[in-house]
Biopython code that builds the backbone (N, CA, C, O; Angstrom):
import numpy as np
from Bio.PDB.StructureBuilder import StructureBuilder

atoms = [
    (1, "MET", "N", (7.650, -1.286, 16.159)),
    (1, "MET", "CA", (6.598, -0.761, 15.317)),
    (1, "MET", "C", (5.785, 0.313, 16.034)),
    (1, "MET", "O", (4.737, 0.733, 15.543)),
    (2, "LYS", "N", (6.259, 0.749, 17.177)),
    (2, "LYS", "CA", (5.532, 1.762, 17.930)),
    (2, "LYS", "C", (5.445, 3.069, 17.154)),
    (2, "LYS", "O", (4.413, 3.740, 17.187)),
    (3, "TYR", "N", (6.496, 3.432, 16.470)),
    (3, "TYR", "CA", (6.522, 4.710, 15.780)),
    (3, "TYR", "C", (6.039, 4.618, 14.344)),
    (3, "TYR", "O", (5.734, 5.642, 13.733)),
    (4, "PHE", "N", (5.963, 3.427, 13.798)),
    (4, "PHE", "CA", (5.563, 3.258, 12.404)),
    (4, "PHE", "C", (4.221, 2.547, 12.330)),
    (4, "PHE", "O", (4.128, 1.411, 11.865)),
    (5, "ARG", "N", (3.194, 3.227, 12.791)),
    (5, "ARG", "CA", (1.847, 2.667, 12.775)),
    (5, "ARG", "C", (1.164, 3.008, 11.460)),
    (5, "ARG", "O", (1.531, 3.956, 10.765)),
    (6, "SER", "N", (0.176, 2.215, 11.150)),
    (6, "SER", "CA", (-0.611, 2.434, 9.949)),
    (6, "SER", "C", (-1.597, 3.576, 10.167)),
    (6, "SER", "O", (-1.924, 3.918, 11.303)),
    (7, "TYR", "N", (-2.062, 4.155, 9.079)),
    (7, "TYR", "CA", (-3.073, 5.196, 9.200)),
    (7, "TYR", "C", (-4.389, 4.624, 9.701)),
    (7, "TYR", "O", (-5.213, 5.356, 10.248)),
    (8, "TRP", "N", (-4.597, 3.319, 9.520)),
    (8, "TRP", "CA", (-5.816, 2.689, 10.053)),
    (8, "TRP", "C", (-5.810, 2.698, 11.582)),
    (8, "TRP", "O", (-6.873, 2.737, 12.202)),
    (9, "TYR", "N", (-4.645, 2.661, 12.185)),
    (9, "TYR", "CA", (-4.556, 2.763, 13.645)),
    (9, "TYR", "C", (-5.133, 4.097, 14.115)),
    (9, "TYR", "O", (-5.920, 4.146, 15.061)),
    (10, "TYR", "N", (-4.739, 5.163, 13.453)),
    (10, "TYR", "CA", (-5.220, 6.486, 13.844)),
    (10, "TYR", "C", (-6.693, 6.673, 13.496)),
    (10, "TYR", "O", (-7.403, 7.411, 14.178)),
    (11, "TRP", "N", (-7.147, 6.018, 12.451)),
    (11, "TRP", "CA", (-8.554, 6.100, 12.094)),
    (11, "TRP", "C", (-9.420, 5.463, 13.181)),
    (11, "TRP", "O", (-10.429, 6.032, 13.598)),
    (12, "TYR", "N", (-9.015, 4.279, 13.631)),
    (12, "TYR", "CA", (-9.828, 3.556, 14.607)),
    (12, "TYR", "C", (-9.615, 4.009, 16.050)),
    (12, "TYR", "O", (-10.387, 3.624, 16.928)),
    (13, "THR", "N", (-8.603, 4.805, 16.313)),
    (13, "THR", "CA", (-8.412, 5.330, 17.665)),
    (13, "THR", "C", (-8.969, 6.742, 17.809)),
    (13, "THR", "O", (-8.706, 7.411, 18.809)),
    (14, "GLY", "N", (-9.721, 7.195, 16.838)),
    (14, "GLY", "CA", (-10.410, 8.471, 16.968)),
    (14, "GLY", "C", (-9.632, 9.679, 16.510)),
    (14, "GLY", "O", (-9.918, 10.795, 16.945)),
    (15, "GLN", "N", (-8.656, 9.489, 15.645)),
    (15, "GLN", "CA", (-7.903, 10.610, 15.088)),
    (15, "GLN", "C", (-8.013, 10.581, 13.563)),
    (15, "GLN", "O", (-7.031, 10.311, 12.872)),
    (16, "PRO", "N", (-9.212, 10.859, 13.042)),
    (16, "PRO", "CA", (-9.410, 10.739, 11.595)),
    (16, "PRO", "C", (-8.644, 11.778, 10.786)),
    (16, "PRO", "O", (-8.339, 11.540, 9.617)),
    (17, "VAL", "N", (-8.328, 12.916, 11.378)),
    (17, "VAL", "CA", (-7.580, 13.934, 10.633)),
    (17, "VAL", "C", (-6.181, 13.426, 10.309)),
    (17, "VAL", "O", (-5.703, 13.593, 9.186)),
    (18, "VAL", "N", (-5.529, 12.814, 11.273)),
    (18, "VAL", "CA", (-4.196, 12.244, 11.040)),
    (18, "VAL", "C", (-4.281, 11.157, 9.980)),
    (18, "VAL", "O", (-3.426, 11.077, 9.098)),
    (19, "ALA", "N", (-5.314, 10.318, 10.064)),
    (19, "ALA", "CA", (-5.466, 9.228, 9.103)),
    (19, "ALA", "C", (-5.699, 9.758, 7.694)),
    (19, "ALA", "O", (-5.071, 9.285, 6.746)),
    (20, "LEU", "N", (-6.583, 10.721, 7.544)),
    (20, "LEU", "CA", (-6.906, 11.232, 6.212)),
    (20, "LEU", "C", (-5.755, 12.031, 5.601)),
    (20, "LEU", "O", (-5.482, 11.917, 4.406)),
    (21, "VAL", "N", (-5.089, 12.829, 6.415)),
    (21, "VAL", "CA", (-3.949, 13.598, 5.896)),
    (21, "VAL", "C", (-2.815, 12.662, 5.488)),
    (21, "VAL", "O", (-2.174, 12.874, 4.459)),
    (22, "SER", "N", (-2.568, 11.634, 6.285)),
    (22, "SER", "CA", (-1.493, 10.703, 5.930)),
    (22, "SER", "C", (-1.875, 9.841, 4.733)),
    (22, "SER", "O", (-1.007, 9.478, 3.940)),
    (23, "MET", "N", (-3.156, 9.504, 4.584)),
    (23, "MET", "CA", (-3.585, 8.786, 3.379)),
    (23, "MET", "C", (-3.390, 9.644, 2.136)),
    (23, "MET", "O", (-2.908, 9.163, 1.110)),
    (24, "ALA", "N", (-3.765, 10.908, 2.233)),
    (24, "ALA", "CA", (-3.609, 11.810, 1.093)),
    (24, "ALA", "C", (-2.132, 12.018, 0.762)),
    (24, "ALA", "O", (-1.752, 12.017, -0.409)),
    (25, "GLY", "N", (-1.310, 12.195, 1.778)),
    (25, "GLY", "CA", (0.125, 12.359, 1.535)),
    (25, "GLY", "C", (0.762, 11.111, 0.953)),
    (25, "GLY", "O", (1.610, 11.198, 0.065)),
    (26, "SER", "N", (0.358, 9.957, 1.447)),
    (26, "SER", "CA", (0.880, 8.697, 0.909)),
    (26, "SER", "C", (0.450, 8.516, -0.536)),
    (26, "SER", "O", (1.246, 8.099, -1.378)),
    (27, "PHE", "N", (-0.812, 8.828, -0.825)),
    (27, "PHE", "CA", (-1.288, 8.711, -2.198)),
    (27, "PHE", "C", (-0.527, 9.640, -3.123)),
    (27, "PHE", "O", (-0.160, 9.251, -4.232)),
    (28, "LEU", "N", (-0.287, 10.860, -2.677)),
    (28, "LEU", "CA", (0.439, 11.817, -3.512)),
    (28, "LEU", "C", (1.854, 11.327, -3.809)),
    (28, "LEU", "O", (2.300, 11.376, -4.955)),
    (29, "LEU", "N", (2.558, 10.856, -2.786)),
    (29, "LEU", "CA", (3.916, 10.346, -3.000)),
    (29, "LEU", "C", (3.928, 9.103, -3.883)),
    (29, "LEU", "O", (4.771, 8.978, -4.770)),
    (30, "LEU", "N", (2.995, 8.183, -3.643)),
    (30, "LEU", "CA", (2.934, 6.972, -4.460)),
    (30, "LEU", "C", (2.516, 7.289, -5.888)),
    (30, "LEU", "O", (3.012, 6.671, -6.830)),
    (31, "PHE", "N", (1.614, 8.241, -6.056)),
    (31, "PHE", "CA", (1.202, 8.625, -7.401)),
    (31, "PHE", "C", (2.368, 9.223, -8.172)),
    (31, "PHE", "O", (2.612, 8.861, -9.323)),
    (32, "LEU", "N", (3.086, 10.138, -7.535)),
    (32, "LEU", "CA", (4.220, 10.762, -8.218)),
    (32, "LEU", "C", (5.332, 9.758, -8.501)),
    (32, "LEU", "O", (5.932, 9.778, -9.576)),
    (33, "GLY", "N", (5.604, 8.883, -7.541)),
    (33, "GLY", "CA", (6.713, 7.950, -7.699)),
    (33, "GLY", "C", (6.413, 6.749, -8.562)),
    (33, "GLY", "O", (7.224, 6.379, -9.411)),
    (34, "LEU", "N", (5.260, 6.131, -8.359)),
    (34, "LEU", "CA", (4.962, 4.887, -9.067)),
    (34, "LEU", "C", (4.170, 5.095, -10.350)),
    (34, "LEU", "O", (4.500, 4.510, -11.381)),
    (35, "VAL", "N", (3.143, 5.911, -10.299)),
    (35, "VAL", "CA", (2.278, 6.064, -11.471)),
    (35, "VAL", "C", (2.893, 7.023, -12.477)),
    (35, "VAL", "O", (3.025, 6.692, -13.655)),
    (36, "TRP", "N", (3.263, 8.189, -12.022)),
    (36, "TRP", "CA", (3.736, 9.203, -12.956)),
    (36, "TRP", "C", (5.145, 8.899, -13.466)),
    (36, "TRP", "O", (5.393, 8.972, -14.670)),
    (37, "LEU", "N", (6.061, 8.560, -12.570)),
    (37, "LEU", "CA", (7.438, 8.295, -12.989)),
    (37, "LEU", "C", (7.691, 6.836, -13.345)),
    (37, "LEU", "O", (8.448, 6.548, -14.272)),
    (38, "GLY", "N", (7.069, 5.915, -12.623)),
    (38, "GLY", "CA", (7.352, 4.498, -12.821)),
    (38, "GLY", "C", (6.473, 3.795, -13.826)),
    (38, "GLY", "O", (6.822, 2.707, -14.286)),
    (39, "GLY", "N", (5.341, 4.380, -14.185)),
    (39, "GLY", "CA", (4.456, 3.768, -15.156)),
    (39, "GLY", "C", (3.592, 2.642, -14.617)),
    (39, "GLY", "O", (3.097, 1.824, -15.393)),
    (40, "PHE", "N", (3.401, 2.581, -13.313)),
    (40, "PHE", "CA", (2.548, 1.548, -12.729)),
    (40, "PHE", "C", (1.084, 1.956, -12.857)),
    (40, "PHE", "O", (0.773, 3.100, -13.189)),
    (41, "SER", "N", (0.200, 1.014, -12.591)),
    (41, "SER", "CA", (-1.230, 1.257, -12.690)),
    (41, "SER", "C", (-1.730, 2.043, -11.482)),
    (41, "SER", "O", (-1.316, 1.795, -10.349)),
    (42, "LEU", "N", (-2.618, 2.985, -11.738)),
    (42, "LEU", "CA", (-3.225, 3.760, -10.663)),
    (42, "LEU", "C", (-4.073, 2.866, -9.767)),
    (42, "LEU", "O", (-4.111, 3.069, -8.553)),
    (43, "TRP", "N", (-4.751, 1.883, -10.344)),
    (43, "TRP", "CA", (-5.603, 0.994, -9.562)),
    (43, "TRP", "C", (-4.791, 0.126, -8.621)),
    (43, "TRP", "O", (-5.226, -0.148, -7.502)),
    (44, "GLY", "N", (-3.633, -0.305, -9.050)),
    (44, "GLY", "CA", (-2.768, -1.081, -8.166)),
    (44, "GLY", "C", (-2.301, -0.270, -6.974)),
    (44, "GLY", "O", (-2.228, -0.780, -5.855)),
    (45, "VAL", "N", (-1.987, 0.993, -7.215)),
    (45, "VAL", "CA", (-1.546, 1.875, -6.132)),
    (45, "VAL", "C", (-2.698, 2.152, -5.168)),
    (45, "VAL", "O", (-2.512, 2.108, -3.952)),
    (46, "LEU", "N", (-3.881, 2.434, -5.699)),
    (46, "LEU", "CA", (-5.039, 2.681, -4.831)),
    (46, "LEU", "C", (-5.402, 1.451, -4.014)),
    (46, "LEU", "O", (-5.686, 1.555, -2.820)),
    (47, "LEU", "N", (-5.394, 0.295, -4.651)),
    (47, "LEU", "CA", (-5.722, -0.942, -3.944)),
    (47, "LEU", "C", (-4.693, -1.243, -2.862)),
    (47, "LEU", "O", (-5.052, -1.639, -1.753)),
    (48, "ALA", "N", (-3.432, -1.059, -3.177)),
    (48, "ALA", "CA", (-2.380, -1.298, -2.187)),
    (48, "ALA", "C", (-2.470, -0.308, -1.036)),
    (48, "ALA", "O", (-2.202, -0.663, 0.112)),
    (49, "LEU", "N", (-2.842, 0.911, -1.330)),
    (49, "LEU", "CA", (-2.954, 1.927, -0.287)),
    (49, "LEU", "C", (-4.126, 1.646, 0.645)),
    (49, "LEU", "O", (-4.013, 1.832, 1.857)),
    (50, "VAL", "N", (-5.236, 1.204, 0.096)),
    (50, "VAL", "CA", (-6.413, 0.926, 0.925)),
    (50, "VAL", "C", (-6.232, -0.361, 1.726)),
    (50, "VAL", "O", (-6.608, -0.421, 2.897)),
    (51, "LEU", "N", (-5.660, -1.386, 1.103)),
    (51, "LEU", "CA", (-5.515, -2.669, 1.788)),
    (51, "LEU", "C", (-4.385, -2.678, 2.805)),
    (51, "LEU", "O", (-4.438, -3.423, 3.784)),
    (52, "ASP", "N", (-3.371, -1.864, 2.585)),
    (52, "ASP", "CA", (-2.221, -1.769, 3.481)),
    (52, "ASP", "C", (-1.559, -3.134, 3.655)),
    (52, "ASP", "O", (-1.193, -3.749, 2.654)),
    (53, "ALA", "N", (-1.393, -3.620, 4.845)),
    (53, "ALA", "CA", (-0.686, -4.885, 5.085)),
    (53, "ALA", "C", (-1.494, -6.090, 4.621)),
    (53, "ALA", "O", (-0.928, -7.149, 4.350)),
    (54, "LEU", "N", (-2.801, -5.938, 4.528)),
    (54, "LEU", "CA", (-3.638, -7.033, 4.052)),
    (54, "LEU", "C", (-3.333, -7.368, 2.592)),
    (54, "LEU", "O", (-3.542, -8.501, 2.159)),
    (55, "GLY", "N", (-2.844, -6.399, 1.840)),
    (55, "GLY", "CA", (-2.454, -6.650, 0.458)),
    (55, "GLY", "C", (-1.326, -7.657, 0.359)),
    (55, "GLY", "O", (-1.300, -8.469, -0.566)),
    (56, "LEU", "N", (-0.399, -7.616, 1.291)),
    (56, "LEU", "CA", (0.694, -8.589, 1.294)),
    (56, "LEU", "C", (0.180, -9.986, 1.624)),
    (56, "LEU", "O", (0.733, -10.977, 1.146)),
    (57, "VAL", "N", (-0.866, -10.075, 2.431)),
    (57, "VAL", "CA", (-1.492, -11.372, 2.716)),
    (57, "VAL", "C", (-2.152, -11.920, 1.455)),
    (57, "VAL", "O", (-2.078, -13.119, 1.185)),
    (58, "PHE", "N", (-2.797, -11.048, 0.683)),
    (58, "PHE", "CA", (-3.401, -11.486, -0.571)),
    (58, "PHE", "C", (-2.359, -11.977, -1.565)),
    (58, "PHE", "O", (-2.621, -12.908, -2.326)),
    (59, "VAL", "N", (-1.205, -11.373, -1.568)),
    (59, "VAL", "CA", (-0.123, -11.845, -2.435)),
    (59, "VAL", "C", (0.309, -13.247, -2.020)),
    (59, "VAL", "O", (0.534, -14.102, -2.876)),
    (60, "LEU", "N", (0.427, -13.490, -0.726)),
    (60, "LEU", "CA", (0.763, -14.834, -0.250)),
    (60, "LEU", "C", (-0.306, -15.848, -0.629)),
    (60, "LEU", "O", (0.018, -16.980, -0.988)),
    (61, "ILE", "N", (-1.562, -15.461, -0.556)),
    (61, "ILE", "CA", (-2.642, -16.367, -0.965)),
    (61, "ILE", "C", (-2.518, -16.698, -2.447)),
    (61, "ILE", "O", (-2.715, -17.846, -2.843)),
    (62, "TYR", "N", (-2.195, -15.707, -3.263)),
    (62, "TYR", "CA", (-2.005, -15.969, -4.688)),
    (62, "TYR", "C", (-0.864, -16.950, -4.913)),
    (62, "TYR", "O", (-1.003, -17.912, -5.668)),
    (63, "VAL", "N", (0.257, -16.704, -4.261)),
    (63, "VAL", "CA", (1.435, -17.545, -4.480)),
    (63, "VAL", "C", (1.208, -18.964, -3.975)),
    (63, "VAL", "O", (1.600, -19.923, -4.639)),
    (64, "LEU", "N", (0.587, -19.112, -2.823)),
    (64, "LEU", "CA", (0.439, -20.435, -2.218)),
    (64, "LEU", "C", (-0.762, -21.217, -2.731)),
    (64, "LEU", "O", (-0.714, -22.446, -2.770)),
    (65, "VAL", "N", (-1.841, -20.539, -3.126)),
    (65, "VAL", "CA", (-3.070, -21.254, -3.473)),
    (65, "VAL", "C", (-3.493, -21.026, -4.922)),
    (65, "VAL", "O", (-3.634, -21.983, -5.683)),
    (66, "LEU", "N", (-3.692, -19.788, -5.301)),
    (66, "LEU", "CA", (-4.302, -19.495, -6.592)),
    (66, "LEU", "C", (-3.393, -19.752, -7.785)),
    (66, "LEU", "O", (-3.882, -19.999, -8.887)),
    (67, "ARG", "N", (-2.117, -19.700, -7.593)),
    (67, "ARG", "CA", (-1.179, -19.880, -8.706)),
    (67, "ARG", "C", (-1.274, -21.278, -9.309)),
    (67, "ARG", "O", (-1.006, -21.458, -10.497)),
    (68, "THR", "N", (-1.651, -22.264, -8.509)),
    (68, "THR", "CA", (-1.756, -23.634, -9.018)),
    (68, "THR", "C", (-2.931, -23.801, -9.974)),
    (68, "THR", "O", (-2.951, -24.752, -10.755)),
    (69, "PHE", "N", (-3.907, -22.900, -9.932)),
    (69, "PHE", "CA", (-5.062, -22.994, -10.820)),
    (69, "PHE", "C", (-4.849, -22.296, -12.158)),
    (69, "PHE", "O", (-5.674, -22.433, -13.062)),
    (70, "VAL", "N", (-3.767, -21.557, -12.296)),
    (70, "VAL", "CA", (-3.462, -20.881, -13.554)),
    (70, "VAL", "C", (-2.842, -21.903, -14.506)),
    (70, "VAL", "O", (-1.942, -22.643, -14.110)),
    (71, "PRO", "N", (-3.311, -21.955, -15.756)),
    (71, "PRO", "CA", (-2.711, -22.900, -16.710)),
    (71, "PRO", "C", (-1.216, -22.641, -16.900)),
    (71, "PRO", "O", (-0.750, -21.506, -16.811)),
    (72, "ASP", "N", (-0.483, -23.715, -17.162)),
    (72, "ASP", "CA", (0.977, -23.616, -17.278)),
    (72, "ASP", "C", (1.419, -22.626, -18.350)),
    (72, "ASP", "O", (2.463, -21.987, -18.219)),
    (73, "LEU", "N", (0.640, -22.505, -19.388)),
    (73, "LEU", "CA", (1.001, -21.606, -20.474)),
    (73, "LEU", "C", (0.945, -20.132, -20.044)),
    (73, "LEU", "O", (1.644, -19.292, -20.610)),
    (74, "LEU", "N", (0.121, -19.828, -19.053)),
    (74, "LEU", "CA", (-0.081, -18.441, -18.635)),
    (74, "LEU", "C", (0.582, -18.075, -17.315)),
    (74, "LEU", "O", (0.422, -16.947, -16.847)),
    (75, "VAL", "N", (1.320, -18.992, -16.703)),
    (75, "VAL", "CA", (1.891, -18.735, -15.378)),
    (75, "VAL", "C", (2.859, -17.559, -15.401)),
    (75, "VAL", "O", (2.822, -16.711, -14.509)),
    (76, "VAL", "N", (3.712, -17.498, -16.396)),
    (76, "VAL", "CA", (4.706, -16.420, -16.452)),
    (76, "VAL", "C", (4.019, -15.069, -16.625)),
    (76, "VAL", "O", (4.384, -14.096, -15.965)),
    (77, "GLN", "N", (3.030, -15.008, -17.510)),
    (77, "GLN", "CA", (2.319, -13.750, -17.721)),
    (77, "GLN", "C", (1.517, -13.353, -16.482)),
    (77, "GLN", "O", (1.465, -12.175, -16.126)),
    (78, "ALA", "N", (0.896, -14.324, -15.830)),
    (78, "ALA", "CA", (0.119, -14.023, -14.621)),
    (78, "ALA", "C", (1.027, -13.548, -13.495)),
    (78, "ALA", "O", (0.696, -12.599, -12.784)),
    (79, "ASP", "N", (2.164, -14.201, -13.333)),
    (79, "ASP", "CA", (3.110, -13.777, -12.298)),
    (79, "ASP", "C", (3.626, -12.371, -12.563)),
    (79, "ASP", "O", (3.739, -11.562, -11.642)),
    (80, "PHE", "N", (3.938, -12.080, -13.813)),
    (80, "PHE", "CA", (4.428, -10.751, -14.176)),
    (80, "PHE", "C", (3.351, -9.696, -13.923)),
    (80, "PHE", "O", (3.647, -8.611, -13.424)),
    (81, "TRP", "N", (2.109, -10.016, -14.266)),
    (81, "TRP", "CA", (1.017, -9.075, -14.062)),
    (81, "TRP", "C", (0.790, -8.815, -12.576)),
    (81, "TRP", "O", (0.639, -7.663, -12.168)),
    (82, "VAL", "N", (0.764, -9.864, -11.770)),
    (82, "VAL", "CA", (0.564, -9.700, -10.322)),
    (82, "VAL", "C", (1.731, -8.934, -9.708)),
    (82, "VAL", "O", (1.525, -8.089, -8.836)),
    (83, "LEU", "N", (2.949, -9.218, -10.151)),
    (83, "LEU", "CA", (4.115, -8.512, -9.623)),
    (83, "LEU", "C", (4.045, -7.028, -9.946)),
    (83, "LEU", "O", (4.219, -6.191, -9.060)),
    (84, "ASN", "N", (3.791, -6.696, -11.206)),
    (84, "ASN", "CA", (3.784, -5.289, -11.611)),
    (84, "ASN", "C", (2.563, -4.527, -11.136)),
    (84, "ASN", "O", (2.662, -3.349, -10.793)),
    (85, "GLN", "N", (1.427, -5.177, -11.112)),
    (85, "GLN", "CA", (0.203, -4.455, -10.795)),
    (85, "GLN", "C", (-0.127, -4.425, -9.315)),
    (85, "GLN", "O", (-0.903, -3.580, -8.869)),
    (86, "PHE", "N", (0.462, -5.348, -8.539)),
    (86, "PHE", "CA", (0.061, -5.356, -7.138)),
    (86, "PHE", "C", (1.199, -5.532, -6.138)),
    (86, "PHE", "O", (1.213, -4.837, -5.122)),
    (87, "VAL", "N", (2.136, -6.415, -6.376)),
    (87, "VAL", "CA", (3.165, -6.696, -5.368)),
    (87, "VAL", "C", (4.064, -5.483, -5.138)),
    (87, "VAL", "O", (4.251, -5.059, -3.998)),
    (88, "LEU", "N", (4.610, -4.934, -6.192)),
    (88, "LEU", "CA", (5.508, -3.784, -6.029)),
    (88, "LEU", "C", (4.789, -2.558, -5.454)),
    (88, "LEU", "O", (5.333, -1.913, -4.558)),
    (89, "PRO", "N", (3.580, -2.208, -5.937)),
    (89, "PRO", "CA", (2.872, -1.104, -5.272)),
    (89, "PRO", "C", (2.503, -1.407, -3.821)),
    (89, "PRO", "O", (2.499, -0.499, -2.990)),
    (90, "ALA", "N", (2.195, -2.663, -3.501)),
    (90, "ALA", "CA", (1.836, -3.010, -2.116)),
    (90, "ALA", "C", (3.029, -2.864, -1.187)),
    (90, "ALA", "O", (2.888, -2.365, -0.071)),
    (91, "ILE", "N", (4.189, -3.291, -1.629)),
    (91, "ILE", "CA", (5.389, -3.154, -0.802)),
    (91, "ILE", "C", (5.755, -1.682, -0.632)),
    (91, "ILE", "O", (6.085, -1.238, 0.467)),
    (92, "ALA", "N", (5.693, -0.930, -1.731)),
    (92, "ALA", "CA", (5.997, 0.498, -1.641)),
    (92, "ALA", "C", (4.989, 1.220, -0.755)),
    (92, "ALA", "O", (5.369, 2.070, 0.051)),
    (93, "ALA", "N", (3.712, 0.890, -0.897)),
    (93, "ALA", "CA", (2.675, 1.540, -0.085)),
    (93, "ALA", "C", (2.824, 1.195, 1.387)),
    (93, "ALA", "O", (2.547, 2.031, 2.248)),
    (94, "PHE", "N", (3.254, -0.011, 1.685)),
    (94, "PHE", "CA", (3.437, -0.415, 3.075)),
    (94, "PHE", "C", (4.455, 0.487, 3.770)),
    (94, "PHE", "O", (4.207, 0.973, 4.873)),
    (95, "PHE", "N", (5.593, 0.709, 3.127)),
    (95, "PHE", "CA", (6.645, 1.506, 3.758)),
    (95, "PHE", "C", (6.381, 3.009, 3.669)),
    (95, "PHE", "O", (6.596, 3.735, 4.639)),
    (96, "VAL", "N", (5.918, 3.473, 2.516)),
    (96, "VAL", "CA", (5.673, 4.908, 2.351)),
    (96, "VAL", "C", (4.554, 5.380, 3.273)),
    (96, "VAL", "O", (4.658, 6.444, 3.882)),
    (97, "SER", "N", (3.492, 4.598, 3.376)),
    (97, "SER", "CA", (2.369, 5.028, 4.220)),
    (97, "SER", "C", (2.763, 5.099, 5.686)),
    (97, "SER", "O", (2.313, 5.994, 6.403)),
    (98, "ARG", "N", (3.586, 4.182, 6.138)),
    (98, "ARG", "CA", (4.007, 4.227, 7.535)),
    (98, "ARG", "C", (4.952, 5.398, 7.796)),
    (98, "ARG", "O", (4.891, 6.023, 8.855)),
    (99, "LEU", "N", (5.804, 5.689, 6.855)),
    (99, "LEU", "CA", (6.698, 6.830, 6.999)),
    (99, "LEU", "C", (5.905, 8.136, 7.030)),
    (99, "LEU", "O", (6.123, 8.982, 7.897)),
    (100, "VAL", "N", (4.992, 8.291, 6.088)),
    (100, "VAL", "CA", (4.182, 9.511, 6.035)),
    (100, "VAL", "C", (3.285, 9.624, 7.264)),
    (100, "VAL", "O", (3.123, 10.714, 7.812)),
    (101, "THR", "N", (2.705, 8.516, 7.698)),
    (101, "THR", "CA", (1.840, 8.541, 8.879)),
    (101, "THR", "C", (2.623, 8.917, 10.127)),
    (101, "THR", "O", (2.122, 9.657, 10.973)),
    (102, "GLY", "N", (3.831, 8.421, 10.250)),
    (102, "GLY", "CA", (4.663, 8.793, 11.388)),
    (102, "GLY", "C", (4.980, 10.275, 11.409)),
    (102, "GLY", "O", (4.944, 10.906, 12.465)),
    (103, "VAL", "N", (5.290, 10.834, 10.250)),
    (103, "VAL", "CA", (5.592, 12.266, 10.169)),
    (103, "VAL", "C", (4.346, 13.093, 10.475)),
    (103, "VAL", "O", (4.410, 14.060, 11.235)),
    (104, "VAL", "N", (3.216, 12.713, 9.884)),
    (104, "VAL", "CA", (1.975, 13.461, 10.115)),
    (104, "VAL", "C", (1.551, 13.373, 11.576)),
    (104, "VAL", "O", (1.144, 14.376, 12.162)),
    (105, "ALA", "N", (1.640, 12.193, 12.166)),
    (105, "ALA", "CA", (1.242, 12.033, 13.566)),
    (105, "ALA", "C", (2.149, 12.833, 14.490)),
    (105, "ALA", "O", (1.686, 13.414, 15.471)),
    (106, "ARG", "N", (3.425, 12.864, 14.180)),
    (106, "ARG", "CA", (4.347, 13.641, 15.006)),
    (106, "ARG", "C", (4.065, 15.139, 14.875)),
    (106, "ARG", "O", (4.068, 15.860, 15.873)),
    (107, "LEU", "N", (3.823, 15.606, 13.653)),
    (107, "LEU", "CA", (3.502, 17.023, 13.465)),
    (107, "LEU", "C", (2.139, 17.374, 14.047)),
    (107, "LEU", "O", (1.978, 18.438, 14.645)),
    (108, "TRP", "N", (1.160, 16.497, 13.880)),
    (108, "TRP", "CA", (-0.171, 16.766, 14.419)),
    (108, "TRP", "C", (-0.170, 16.719, 15.944)),
    (108, "TRP", "O", (-0.934, 17.438, 16.588)),
    (109, "GLY", "N", (0.678, 15.883, 16.518)),
    (109, "GLY", "CA", (0.775, 15.801, 17.974)),
    (109, "GLY", "C", (1.309, 17.079, 18.586)),
    (109, "GLY", "O", (0.967, 17.407, 19.722)),
    (110, "ARG", "N", (2.130, 17.795, 17.867)),
    (110, "ARG", "CA", (2.651, 19.071, 18.367)),
    (110, "ARG", "C", (1.600, 20.165, 18.296)),
    (110, "ARG", "O", (1.632, 21.111, 19.083)),
    (111, "ARG", "N", (0.663, 20.041, 17.352)),
    (111, "ARG", "CA", (-0.354, 21.078, 17.180)),
    (111, "ARG", "C", (-1.487, 20.935, 18.185)),
    (111, "ARG", "O", (-2.148, 21.919, 18.516)),
    (112, "VAL", "N", (-1.717, 19.724, 18.671)),
    (112, "VAL", "CA", (-2.858, 19.487, 19.570)),
    (112, "VAL", "C", (-2.530, 19.903, 20.980)),
    (112, "VAL", "O", (-3.369, 19.777, 21.872)),
]
sb = StructureBuilder()
sb.init_structure("model")
sb.init_model(0)
sb.init_chain("A")
sb.init_seg("    ")
for serial, (resi, resn, name, xyz) in enumerate(atoms, 1):
    if name == "N":
        sb.init_residue(resn, " ", resi, " ")
    sb.init_atom(name, np.array(xyz, "f"), 0.0, 1.0, " ", f" {name:<3s}", serial, name[0])
structure = sb.get_structure()
């Protein structure tokens, strides 16, 4: 994972330009791919982009804890909603953001 760091790594290590450019690039790619072409929710993409890997932890919390509190009649609809609105954008954002951040950091490293 040395080469595929999150943009939050660059934000907290004092390289906010790399973090902001990679966030913007990740948002643009996710917006074009998921929202515009795929029909996913913009809020799910934004939330997944901001939460990064923590979003996958929230999905595990839903599956392991919160799902038992949903009435049996609504479990299928709730699972479908969580899958479409958050799980798929979170997984896509996890990989796309790391790819874009790696490219931006490599290009920015040559300029400095």
